[in-house]
C-alpha positions as a LaTeX table, in Angstrom:
\begin{tabular}{lrrr}
\hline
Residue & $x$ (\AA) & $y$ (\AA) & $z$ (\AA) \\
\hline
Met1 & $-4.88$ & $-29.82$ & $-7.79$ \\
Gln2 & $-1.84$ & $-28.96$ & $-5.61$ \\
Gln3 & $-1.73$ & $-29.55$ & $-2.15$ \\
Ser4 & $-0.27$ & $-26.89$ & 0.58 \\
Thr5 & 3.06 & $-28.33$ & 1.66 \\
Gly6 & 4.05 & $-25.85$ & 4.45 \\
Ser7 & 7.16 & $-23.85$ & 3.82 \\
Arg8 & 8.00 & $-24.23$ & 0.23 \\
His9 & 11.66 & $-23.01$ & 0.24 \\
Gln10 & 14.27 & $-22.29$ & 2.90 \\
Arg11 & 13.76 & $-18.86$ & 4.42 \\
His12 & 16.15 & $-16.26$ & 5.33 \\
Pro13 & 15.86 & $-12.85$ & 7.07 \\
Leu14 & 15.59 & $-9.74$ & 5.17 \\
Ser15 & 19.32 & $-8.82$ & 6.01 \\
His16 & 20.61 & $-11.90$ & 4.65 \\
Tyr17 & 19.34 & $-10.78$ & 1.19 \\
Ala18 & 19.94 & $-7.16$ & 1.75 \\
Arg19 & 23.84 & $-7.99$ & 2.37 \\
Glu20 & 24.13 & $-9.99$ & $-0.29$ \\
Ile21 & 22.53 & $-7.69$ & $-2.97$ \\
Arg22 & 24.02 & $-4.39$ & $-1.70$ \\
Ala23 & 27.49 & $-5.99$ & $-2.38$ \\
Glu24 & 26.42 & $-5.94$ & $-5.97$ \\
Leu25 & 25.09 & $-2.30$ & $-6.18$ \\
Asp26 & 26.65 & 1.03 & $-6.70$ \\
Pro27 & 26.73 & 2.79 & $-3.23$ \\
Ala28 & 25.82 & 5.87 & $-5.11$ \\
Ile29 & 22.08 & 4.84 & $-5.61$ \\
Phe30 & 21.52 & 5.03 & $-1.80$ \\
Gln31 & 21.98 & 8.66 & $-1.78$ \\
Pro32 & 18.57 & 10.81 & $-1.51$ \\
Ala33 & 16.95 & 11.62 & $-4.79$ \\
Pro34 & 15.90 & 15.29 & $-4.36$ \\
Ala35 & 14.77 & 15.79 & $-8.12$ \\
Arg36 & 11.58 & 13.68 & $-7.41$ \\
Leu37 & 10.06 & 16.20 & $-5.20$ \\
Leu38 & 9.55 & 18.12 & $-8.35$ \\
Trp39 & 6.28 & 15.99 & $-8.80$ \\
Leu40 & 5.14 & 17.64 & $-5.68$ \\
Pro41 & 4.47 & 21.35 & $-7.03$ \\
Leu42 & 3.25 & 19.66 & $-10.34$ \\
His43 & 0.49 & 17.41 & $-8.79$ \\
Leu44 & $-0.57$ & 20.19 & $-6.40$ \\
Ala45 & $-0.80$ & 22.56 & $-9.44$ \\
Ile46 & $-2.88$ & 20.14 & $-11.18$ \\
Ile47 & $-5.17$ & 19.77 & $-7.88$ \\
Leu48 & $-5.48$ & 23.49 & $-7.28$ \\
Ala49 & $-6.27$ & 24.20 & $-11.02$ \\
Ile50 & $-9.07$ & 21.63 & $-11.04$ \\
Ala51 & $-10.54$ & 22.74 & $-7.89$ \\
Val52 & $-10.68$ & 26.57 & $-9.29$ \\
Tyr53 & $-12.18$ & 25.06 & $-12.58$ \\
Val54 & $-14.96$ & 23.14 & $-10.75$ \\
Val55 & $-15.90$ & 25.76 & $-8.20$ \\
Gln56 & $-15.62$ & 28.82 & $-10.55$ \\
Gly57 & $-16.45$ & 27.39 & $-13.84$ \\
Glu58 & $-19.26$ & 25.50 & $-12.94$ \\
Pro59 & $-18.79$ & 22.93 & $-15.56$ \\
Pro60 & $-21.41$ & 20.09 & $-16.22$ \\
Trp61 & $-21.40$ & 17.20 & $-14.07$ \\
Trp62 & $-19.62$ & 14.92 & $-16.59$ \\
Leu63 & $-16.84$ & 17.44 & $-17.15$ \\
Ala64 & $-16.67$ & 18.01 & $-13.52$ \\
Leu65 & $-16.52$ & 14.24 & $-12.82$ \\
Ala66 & $-13.68$ & 13.70 & $-15.21$ \\
Ala67 & $-11.79$ & 16.70 & $-13.84$ \\
Ala68 & $-12.17$ & 15.12 & $-10.50$ \\
Ile69 & $-10.96$ & 11.59 & $-11.52$ \\
Leu70 & $-7.80$ & 13.32 & $-12.83$ \\
Ala71 & $-7.34$ & 15.33 & $-9.71$ \\
Gly72 & $-7.85$ & 12.08 & $-7.60$ \\
His73 & $-5.08$ & 10.29 & $-9.62$ \\
Ser74 & $-2.71$ & 13.03 & $-8.67$ \\
Trp75 & $-3.56$ & 12.97 & $-5.01$ \\
Gly76 & $-2.89$ & 8.91 & $-5.30$ \\
Cys77 & 0.64 & 10.08 & $-7.02$ \\
Leu78 & 1.39 & 12.44 & $-4.05$ \\
Gly79 & 0.75 & 9.43 & $-1.84$ \\
Phe80 & 3.41 & 7.67 & $-3.44$ \\
Leu81 & 5.77 & 10.52 & $-3.18$ \\
Ala82 & 4.82 & 10.90 & 0.56 \\
His83 & 5.69 & 7.11 & 1.11 \\
Glu84 & 8.96 & 7.76 & $-0.56$ \\
Ala85 & 9.96 & 10.90 & 1.10 \\
Met86 & 9.14 & 9.77 & 4.62 \\
His87 & 11.20 & 6.63 & 3.92 \\
His88 & 13.96 & 9.29 & 3.69 \\
Gly89 & 14.69 & 8.55 & 0.03 \\
Leu90 & 14.13 & 11.94 & $-1.14$ \\
Thr91 & 15.60 & 14.29 & 1.06 \\
Arg92 & 17.62 & 14.57 & 4.46 \\
Ser93 & 15.51 & 17.58 & 5.10 \\
Arg94 & 12.90 & 16.63 & 7.98 \\
Trp95 & 10.84 & 19.66 & 7.27 \\
Leu96 & 10.53 & 18.81 & 3.32 \\
Glu97 & 9.65 & 15.17 & 4.15 \\
Arg98 & 6.50 & 16.75 & 6.44 \\
Val99 & 5.50 & 18.80 & 3.61 \\
Ala100 & 5.37 & 15.82 & 1.48 \\
Gly101 & 3.53 & 14.10 & 4.20 \\
Tyr102 & 0.98 & 16.41 & 4.82 \\
Ser103 & 0.52 & 17.06 & 0.99 \\
Gly104 & 0.18 & 13.23 & 0.22 \\
Phe105 & $-1.73$ & 12.20 & 2.96 \\
Gly106 & $-3.89$ & 15.15 & 3.70 \\
Ile107 & $-6.85$ & 13.99 & 1.56 \\
Tyr108 & $-7.11$ & 10.94 & 3.93 \\
Cys109 & $-6.68$ & 12.98 & 7.08 \\
Leu110 & $-3.77$ & 10.79 & 7.95 \\
Ser111 & $-1.36$ & 12.01 & 10.21 \\
Pro112 & 2.25 & 11.47 & 8.79 \\
Leu113 & 3.49 & 11.00 & 12.27 \\
Leu114 & 1.01 & 8.22 & 12.81 \\
Trp115 & 2.20 & 7.01 & 9.10 \\
Glu116 & 5.58 & 6.61 & 10.49 \\
Ala117 & 4.72 & 4.50 & 13.41 \\
Trp118 & 2.26 & 2.43 & 11.36 \\
His119 & 4.05 & 1.92 & 8.11 \\
Asn120 & 7.82 & 2.51 & 8.61 \\
Gln121 & 8.18 & 0.77 & 11.98 \\
Ala122 & 5.17 & $-1.48$ & 12.65 \\
His123 & 4.70 & $-2.76$ & 8.99 \\
His124 & 8.47 & $-2.90$ & 7.96 \\
Gly125 & 9.46 & $-4.26$ & 11.27 \\
Asn126 & 6.74 & $-7.13$ & 11.30 \\
Ala127 & 6.06 & $-7.67$ & 7.56 \\
Gly128 & 4.47 & $-11.27$ & 7.09 \\
Lys129 & 3.63 & $-11.81$ & 10.77 \\
Ala130 & $-0.17$ & $-12.45$ & 11.11 \\
Val131 & $-0.78$ & $-10.24$ & 14.45 \\
Glu132 & 2.03 & $-7.76$ & 14.52 \\
Asp133 & 1.92 & $-6.46$ & 10.93 \\
Pro134 & $-1.32$ & $-4.06$ & 10.90 \\
Asp135 & $-1.62$ & $-4.34$ & 7.15 \\
Thr136 & $-3.01$ & $-8.11$ & 7.35 \\
Phe137 & $-6.53$ & $-9.79$ & 7.62 \\
Gly138 & $-4.91$ & $-12.50$ & 9.95 \\
Met139 & $-5.37$ & $-16.13$ & 10.59 \\
Leu140 & $-8.61$ & $-18.26$ & 10.55 \\
Thr141 & $-8.59$ & $-18.46$ & 14.43 \\
Arg142 & $-8.44$ & $-14.85$ & 14.60 \\
Trp143 & $-11.55$ & $-14.60$ & 12.34 \\
Gln144 & $-13.27$ & $-17.12$ & 14.25 \\
Ala145 & $-12.71$ & $-15.19$ & 17.67 \\
Ser146 & $-13.47$ & $-11.87$ & 16.40 \\
Gly147 & $-16.81$ & $-10.58$ & 15.33 \\
Leu148 & $-15.11$ & $-7.42$ & 14.09 \\
Val149 & $-12.79$ & $-9.22$ & 11.76 \\
Arg150 & $-15.43$ & $-11.19$ & 10.38 \\
Trp151 & $-17.40$ & $-8.14$ & 9.41 \\
Leu152 & $-13.97$ & $-6.32$ & 8.06 \\
Val153 & $-13.46$ & $-9.26$ & 5.85 \\
Lys154 & $-16.45$ & $-9.17$ & 4.12 \\
Phe155 & $-15.22$ & $-6.04$ & 2.52 \\
Ala156 & $-11.93$ & $-7.82$ & 1.38 \\
Pro157 & $-11.28$ & $-8.79$ & $-2.37$ \\
Gly158 & $-11.90$ & $-12.57$ & $-2.73$ \\
Ser159 & $-14.44$ & $-12.74$ & 0.17 \\
Gly160 & $-17.07$ & $-13.27$ & $-2.17$ \\
Tyr161 & $-19.32$ & $-10.65$ & $-0.89$ \\
Lys162 & $-20.64$ & $-7.85$ & $-3.40$ \\
Arg163 & $-19.31$ & $-5.02$ & $-1.07$ \\
Ser164 & $-15.95$ & $-6.13$ & $-1.75$ \\
Thr165 & $-16.09$ & $-4.40$ & $-5.16$ \\
Ala166 & $-15.77$ & $-1.29$ & $-3.19$ \\
Phe167 & $-12.68$ & $-2.05$ & $-1.53$ \\
Val168 & $-9.90$ & $-0.10$ & $-3.24$ \\
Phe169 & $-12.16$ & 2.96 & $-3.27$ \\
Phe170 & $-12.23$ & 3.42 & 0.36 \\
Trp171 & $-9.74$ & 0.93 & 2.13 \\
Phe172 & $-6.70$ & 3.19 & 2.79 \\
Ala173 & $-8.64$ & 5.83 & 4.16 \\
Phe174 & $-10.72$ & 3.64 & 6.42 \\
His175 & $-7.62$ & 1.72 & 7.67 \\
Ala176 & $-5.94$ & 4.75 & 8.53 \\
Val177 & $-8.96$ & 5.40 & 10.96 \\
Val178 & $-8.64$ & 1.62 & 12.16 \\
Val179 & $-5.07$ & 2.21 & 12.70 \\
Leu180 & $-5.42$ & 5.31 & 14.57 \\
Leu181 & $-8.21$ & 4.16 & 17.02 \\
Phe182 & $-7.39$ & 0.59 & 17.51 \\
His183 & $-3.67$ & $-0.79$ & 16.31 \\
Ser184 & $-2.04$ & 2.39 & 17.85 \\
Glu185 & $-3.54$ & 1.53 & 21.14 \\
Arg186 & $-3.14$ & $-2.28$ & 21.05 \\
Gln187 & 0.39 & $-2.24$ & 19.65 \\
Gly188 & 1.73 & 0.45 & 21.80 \\
Tyr189 & 2.54 & 2.97 & 19.04 \\
Phe190 & 2.11 & 5.97 & 21.37 \\
Gln191 & 5.15 & 4.81 & 23.54 \\
Arg192 & 7.15 & 5.65 & 20.71 \\
Ile193 & 5.27 & 8.89 & 19.19 \\
Ser194 & 3.28 & 11.84 & 20.50 \\
Arg195 & $-0.40$ & 11.01 & 20.60 \\
Arg196 & $-1.13$ & 14.69 & 21.30 \\
Thr197 & 0.77 & 15.67 & 17.89 \\
Val198 & $-0.81$ & 12.60 & 15.94 \\
Tyr199 & $-4.48$ & 14.04 & 17.25 \\
Ala200 & $-3.53$ & 17.53 & 16.44 \\
Glu201 & $-2.41$ & 16.52 & 12.77 \\
Thr202 & $-5.46$ & 14.66 & 12.26 \\
Ala203 & $-7.86$ & 17.17 & 13.66 \\
Ala204 & $-6.07$ & 19.97 & 11.38 \\
Met205 & $-6.79$ & 18.23 & 8.38 \\
Ile206 & $-10.53$ & 17.13 & 9.23 \\
Ala207 & $-10.85$ & 20.89 & 10.21 \\
Phe208 & $-9.45$ & 21.86 & 6.76 \\
Trp209 & $-11.73$ & 19.91 & 4.69 \\
Leu210 & $-14.58$ & 21.18 & 6.62 \\
Ala211 & $-13.81$ & 24.82 & 6.08 \\
Val212 & $-13.54$ & 23.85 & 2.16 \\
Leu213 & $-16.84$ & 22.42 & 2.41 \\
Phe214 & $-18.22$ & 25.37 & 4.22 \\
Leu215 & $-16.87$ & 27.74 & 1.64 \\
Ile216 & $-17.53$ & 25.85 & $-1.60$ \\
Gly217 & $-20.78$ & 23.84 & $-0.77$ \\
Trp218 & $-21.91$ & 20.29 & $-1.05$ \\
Trp219 & $-22.04$ & 20.16 & $-4.85$ \\
Ser220 & $-18.52$ & 21.58 & $-5.62$ \\
Phe221 & $-17.18$ & 19.63 & $-2.60$ \\
Leu222 & $-18.42$ & 16.31 & $-4.15$ \\
Phe223 & $-15.94$ & 16.95 & $-7.08$ \\
Val224 & $-13.18$ & 18.78 & $-5.06$ \\
Tyr225 & $-12.69$ & 15.99 & $-2.15$ \\
Val226 & $-15.26$ & 13.09 & $-2.46$ \\
Val227 & $-14.65$ & 11.90 & $-5.91$ \\
Pro228 & $-10.90$ & 12.61 & $-5.88$ \\
Met229 & $-10.52$ & 10.69 & $-2.28$ \\
Leu230 & $-12.13$ & 7.70 & $-3.91$ \\
Val231 & $-9.79$ & 7.67 & $-6.67$ \\
Ala232 & $-6.73$ & 8.52 & $-4.76$ \\
Asn233 & $-7.67$ & 5.25 & $-2.71$ \\
Ala234 & $-8.22$ & 3.22 & $-5.60$ \\
Thr235 & $-4.82$ & 4.52 & $-7.09$ \\
Val236 & $-2.86$ & 3.50 & $-3.88$ \\
Met237 & $-4.69$ & 0.36 & $-3.08$ \\
Ala238 & $-4.39$ & $-1.27$ & $-6.49$ \\
Tyr239 & $-1.08$ & $-1.58$ & $-5.30$ \\
Ile240 & $-0.94$ & $-1.94$ & $-1.65$ \\
Ser241 & $-3.55$ & $-4.98$ & $-1.92$ \\
Thr242 & $-1.39$ & $-6.93$ & $-4.19$ \\
Asn243 & 1.97 & $-6.31$ & $-2.02$ \\
His244 & 1.34 & $-8.96$ & 0.73 \\
Phe245 & $-2.34$ & $-10.19$ & 0.60 \\
Leu246 & $-1.57$ & $-13.29$ & $-1.47$ \\
Asn247 & 1.64 & $-14.12$ & $-0.04$ \\
Ser248 & 2.81 & $-16.34$ & 2.70 \\
Tyr249 & 2.88 & $-15.41$ & 6.63 \\
Thr250 & 6.65 & $-16.12$ & 7.66 \\
Gly251 & 7.96 & $-16.20$ & 11.18 \\
Ile252 & 11.08 & $-14.41$ & 10.08 \\
Asp253 & 10.72 & $-11.32$ & 7.71 \\
Asp254 & 11.81 & $-12.87$ & 4.30 \\
Pro255 & 10.87 & $-10.63$ & 1.62 \\
Leu256 & 11.13 & $-13.36$ & $-1.18$ \\
Ala257 & 8.34 & $-15.11$ & 0.68 \\
Asn258 & 5.92 & $-12.79$ & 2.06 \\
Thr259 & 5.95 & $-9.94$ & $-0.56$ \\
Leu260 & 5.08 & $-9.38$ & $-4.39$ \\
Ser261 & 6.32 & $-7.18$ & $-6.97$ \\
Val262 & 4.25 & $-6.13$ & $-9.74$ \\
Thr263 & 4.89 & $-4.82$ & $-13.30$ \\
Gly264 & 3.38 & $-2.54$ & $-15.83$ \\
Pro265 & 4.06 & $-0.33$ & $-18.88$ \\
Arg266 & 7.14 & 1.70 & $-17.99$ \\
Trp267 & 5.59 & 5.00 & $-18.42$ \\
Leu268 & 3.03 & 3.89 & $-15.83$ \\
Glu269 & 5.67 & 2.51 & $-13.37$ \\
Ser270 & 7.62 & 6.05 & $-13.65$ \\
Leu271 & 4.38 & 8.09 & $-13.26$ \\
His272 & 3.66 & 6.09 & $-9.99$ \\
Leu273 & 7.34 & 6.24 & $-8.69$ \\
Gln274 & 7.98 & 2.57 & $-9.31$ \\
Phe275 & 5.84 & 1.71 & $-6.24$ \\
Gly276 & 4.92 & $-1.64$ & $-7.83$ \\
Tyr277 & 8.82 & $-2.66$ & $-7.03$ \\
His278 & 7.43 & $-3.83$ & $-3.61$ \\
Val279 & 10.23 & $-6.69$ & $-2.84$ \\
Glu280 & 12.93 & $-4.31$ & $-3.74$ \\
His281 & 11.31 & $-1.82$ & $-1.54$ \\
His282 & 11.25 & $-4.23$ & 1.56 \\
Leu283 & 14.85 & $-5.07$ & 0.95 \\
Phe284 & 15.91 & $-1.32$ & 0.91 \\
Pro285 & 13.08 & 0.86 & 2.43 \\
Arg286 & 15.06 & 4.07 & 2.20 \\
Leu287 & 16.19 & 3.59 & $-1.44$ \\
Ser288 & 14.51 & 5.79 & $-3.86$ \\
Gly289 & 12.21 & 3.87 & $-6.32$ \\
Arg290 & 14.16 & 5.28 & $-9.33$ \\
His291 & 16.74 & 2.76 & $-8.40$ \\
Ala292 & 14.53 & $-0.13$ & $-7.88$ \\
Pro293 & 14.95 & $-1.38$ & $-11.39$ \\
Val294 & 18.72 & $-2.06$ & $-10.69$ \\
Val295 & 18.01 & $-4.03$ & $-7.75$ \\
Arg296 & 15.49 & $-6.18$ & $-9.56$ \\
Asp297 & 18.25 & $-6.85$ & $-11.78$ \\
Val298 & 20.25 & $-8.25$ & $-9.20$ \\
Leu299 & 17.30 & $-10.11$ & $-7.42$ \\
Val300 & 16.59 & $-11.97$ & $-10.86$ \\
Arg301 & 20.27 & $-12.90$ & $-11.44$ \\
Arg302 & 20.69 & $-14.20$ & $-7.89$ \\
Tyr303 & 17.09 & $-15.38$ & $-6.84$ \\
Gly304 & 15.22 & $-15.55$ & $-10.36$ \\
Asp305 & 13.68 & $-19.02$ & $-9.13$ \\
Arg306 & 12.32 & $-17.43$ & $-6.08$ \\
Tyr307 & 11.66 & $-13.75$ & $-6.92$ \\
Leu308 & 7.94 & $-13.19$ & $-7.00$ \\
Arg309 & 6.72 & $-10.82$ & $-9.50$ \\
Met310 & 3.57 & $-10.66$ & $-11.72$ \\
Arg311 & 2.07 & $-8.40$ & $-14.02$ \\
His312 & $-0.12$ & $-5.99$ & $-12.23$ \\
Trp313 & $-3.53$ & $-6.57$ & $-13.88$ \\
Arg314 & $-2.95$ & $-10.28$ & $-13.27$ \\
Ala315 & $-2.06$ & $-9.67$ & $-9.61$ \\
Leu316 & $-5.58$ & $-7.66$ & $-9.27$ \\
Arg317 & $-7.53$ & $-10.46$ & $-10.95$ \\
Leu318 & $-6.03$ & $-13.06$ & $-8.77$ \\
Leu319 & $-6.61$ & $-10.90$ & $-5.62$ \\
Tyr320 & $-10.21$ & $-11.08$ & $-6.34$ \\
Thr321 & $-10.39$ & $-14.82$ & $-6.67$ \\
Arg322 & $-8.12$ & $-15.64$ & $-3.51$ \\
Pro323 & $-9.46$ & $-15.24$ & 0.00 \\
Lys324 & $-7.36$ & $-13.00$ & 2.38 \\
Ile325 & $-7.50$ & $-15.19$ & 5.65 \\
His326 & $-5.02$ & $-17.69$ & 6.12 \\
Leu327 & $-5.17$ & $-21.35$ & 7.48 \\
Asp328 & $-1.66$ & $-21.53$ & 8.18 \\
His329 & 1.57 & $-19.68$ & 6.86 \\
Asp330 & 1.18 & $-21.00$ & 3.32 \\
Thr331 & $-2.25$ & $-21.77$ & 3.03 \\
Leu332 & $-5.33$ & $-19.20$ & 2.41 \\
Ile333 & $-8.83$ & $-20.38$ & 3.41 \\
Asp334 & $-12.39$ & $-19.17$ & 2.33 \\
Pro335 & $-13.85$ & $-19.42$ & 6.01 \\
Arg336 & $-17.30$ & $-19.76$ & 4.38 \\
Thr337 & $-16.76$ & $-22.49$ & 2.17 \\
Met338 & $-13.52$ & $-23.87$ & 3.65 \\
Thr339 & $-11.93$ & $-23.91$ & 0.43 \\
Arg340 & $-8.20$ & $-23.86$ & 0.69 \\
Phe341 & $-5.65$ & $-22.07$ & $-1.79$ \\
Asn342 & $-1.88$ & $-21.87$ & $-1.74$ \\
Thr343 & 0.01 & $-18.74$ & $-1.13$ \\
Leu344 & 2.14 & $-17.48$ & $-3.86$ \\
Ala345 & 5.45 & $-19.44$ & $-3.93$ \\
Pro346 & 8.21 & $-20.27$ & $-6.64$ \\
Asp347 & 6.77 & $-23.98$ & $-7.16$ \\
Asp348 & 3.24 & $-23.06$ & $-7.92$ \\
Leu349 & 3.63 & $-19.56$ & $-9.42$ \\
Ser350 & 6.05 & $-18.80$ & $-12.32$ \\
Met351 & 6.34 & $-15.15$ & $-13.50$ \\
Ser352 & 2.66 & $-15.16$ & $-15.02$ \\
Ser353 & 0.81 & $-17.97$ & $-13.83$ \\
Ala354 & $-1.71$ & $-18.12$ & $-10.82$ \\
Ala355 & $-1.32$ & $-19.94$ & $-7.46$ \\
Gly356 & $-2.86$ & $-23.59$ & $-7.21$ \\
Gln357 & $-6.06$ & $-24.07$ & $-5.42$ \\
Thr358 & $-5.85$ & $-26.91$ & $-2.97$ \\
Ser359 & $-8.51$ & $-29.63$ & $-2.20$ \\
\hline
\end{tabular}
C-alpha cells in the first residue's frame, strides 16, 4: 500500500501555468462564443413543452416520469450554460448573462448575483483551500469541532452512510441554501454584493414556483418541478462532485494538483458544454468550453505527467469509495475508521488508475 508523502510534486500558482499555456494558444479563442446561447431557447422549449404535456395531457405516471427526467436533464444543461455565461464566456452583454443565469439557476432558487460571489469569486479565488473555498468538506479538525459538519458529511459520497446515495440528487440546491445562510455571512460576500438584491432574486424564484404549484396542483407539480429538480441536481453534481473532492488541498492555487478533469463520449461532452474539462476551466475561467479541448492538448503536451484526468464513470466510482475529509493536504481520512487514502496525484494515479489506500 502506498504511504502519503505530503506534497508529491513541486507546486506553482495558477498564473504560472496560464502564462505558459496562453503563449501557445490562438488569442482568438478567448473571444466570447455567443452561438452557444442558442442552447437556451432549445432547452427552455423542451422544458415548456413537457410542462404543457404533463399538465394538459394528463399522461400516465410512467410517461410523466419519463418526461420529467428529460426536462430535468435540460434544466441541468441550462445550469452548465448559466455557469459559462456568468463567467463571461458567451457574451459581453450583462443582460444576456442575467437571462442565462435566471434560466439556469431558477429551478434551484439560486440568485445569480449570489452565484457570482460564491463561485466566480470565493471558489475560483480560493480553490484548494480548506476553509476559504465554500465547496469543500474541510479538514479532520473541522469535522471534530463542528457537529454541523459531522452531520453534513454523512450525506457525502464515500462517507459509508446509506443516505449518501441521495447526494447528487439534492446537494447543489441544498448547498445553495447553505451558502446563502452561512457562507455569505461568515465569508463576507455581502461586503461585495447587494444583500437586498440576493434576497429579492431568491424570493422571486420561490414565489414563482409557489405560484406554479397553486396553478397546476400537487400531482402535476411533482413532474413539472420536483422530479426535474432532482434530475437537474444529479446532472450537474455528477460533474461538480468529481472536480475537487478527490484532490489535494493546496496552499497556493495549483489546478494541476487540486482539480480533476473527467472525460466521456464526445457527443455527451458537447451536450454538457465540455463542463468536465475542469482543469482547463480553472486555468481560464472566461474561456468558452468549446475551446477547452485545445487547452487540454497543450496541457497534455507540456504537463502530461502531472495533468489529472479520468474517465467520468471511473471518477464517480472512486468518489463513492473515498472519504471527503482531509487529514492533511494530500491525505483523505475516514473519521469513523481512521482509514487513510492518498488524494489524486501523478505518482499514484495514471490516466485510468485509482488512488492508493494508505495504512
